[in-house]
C-alpha positions in Angstrom: 95.9 124.1 134.9 95.0 122.2 131.8 97.4 119.7 132.7 96.1 119.2 136.1 92.7 118.8 134.9 93.9 116.1 132.5 96.0 114.3 135.0 93.0 114.1 137.5 90.6 112.8 134.7 93.0 110.6 133.3 93.9 109.0 136.8 90.2 108.7 137.8 89.4 107.0 134.3 91.9 104.6 134.9 91.0 103.6 138.2 87.4 103.2 137.0 88.5 101.1 134.0 90.4 98.7 136.6 87.2 98.4 138.7 85.0 97.6 135.4 87.5 95.0 134.1 87.4 93.5 137.5 83.7 93.4 137.6 83.3 92.1 134.2 85.6 89.2 134.5 83.4 88.2 137.6 80.0 88.5 135.4 78.5 85.0 134.4 76.9 84.8 131.0 73.7 82.8 130.1 73.6 82.1 126.4 70.2 80.9 125.1 69.7 78.6 122.0 68.5 80.6 119.0 66.0 78.6 116.9 66.5 79.2 112.9 64.3 76.3 111.9 61.3 78.7 111.0 61.2 80.4 107.8 59.4 83.5 106.9 57.5 83.6 103.9 58.5 86.8 101.5 55.2 86.9 99.8 53.6 88.0 103.2 55.7 91.3 103.5 53.2 94.2 102.8 55.9 96.8 101.4 57.0 97.9 104.7 60.6 98.0 106.0 59.5 97.8 109.3 56.2 98.5 111.3 57.0 102.1 111.6 58.3 103.4 108.1 57.3 102.6 104.6 59.3 102.5 101.6 57.9 105.6 100.1 59.0 107.5 103.5 62.7 106.2 103.1 62.4 107.3 99.4 61.5 110.9 100.3 64.0 111.0 103.3 66.6 110.0 100.7 65.9 113.4 98.6 66.8 115.7 101.2 70.5 115.7 103.1 70.3 113.8 106.5 72.1 117.0 108.1 70.7 120.3 109.6 72.3 123.0 107.6 71.3 125.7 109.9 73.1 123.8 112.8 75.9 123.1 110.8 76.2 126.6 109.6 75.9 128.1 113.2 78.4 125.8 114.8 81.0 126.2 111.8 80.8 130.1 112.4 81.0 129.8 116.1 84.4 127.6 115.5 85.4 129.9 113.1 84.9 133.0 115.4 86.6 131.1 118.4 83.7 131.3 120.6 82.5 127.5 120.5 82.3 126.2 123.7 84.4 123.1 124.4 83.8 120.9 127.5 87.3 119.1 128.2 85.6 116.6 130.6 83.2 115.4 127.9 85.9 115.3 125.3 88.0 113.3 127.5 85.2 110.8 128.4 84.4 110.4 124.8 88.0 109.7 124.2 88.3 107.5 126.9 84.9 105.7 126.0 86.4 104.9 122.4 89.7 103.5 123.8 87.6 101.1 126.0 85.8 99.9 122.9 88.8 99.3 120.8 90.0 96.8 123.6 
């Protein structure tokens, strides 16, 4: 049964890829000239990395791990117990998207 699902998914994915490549070859691209002649004065910066976050906030964020330990532990336990749900369609789509990006 899984082989049937894989074959159906792969066949439809290959057909979609063929359609996409045909459509992209017909697309027209407009390129605009970039003006790099203006220089910015570094003394005008107010210490912010961007308008949304300051250097102090970045320093405080670097002190804690960038992951949610509770969620990670919950997922590890579910995998260990064998009750972690796997959606084959999502996995196949992600693999196919990664394959398309490689080309």
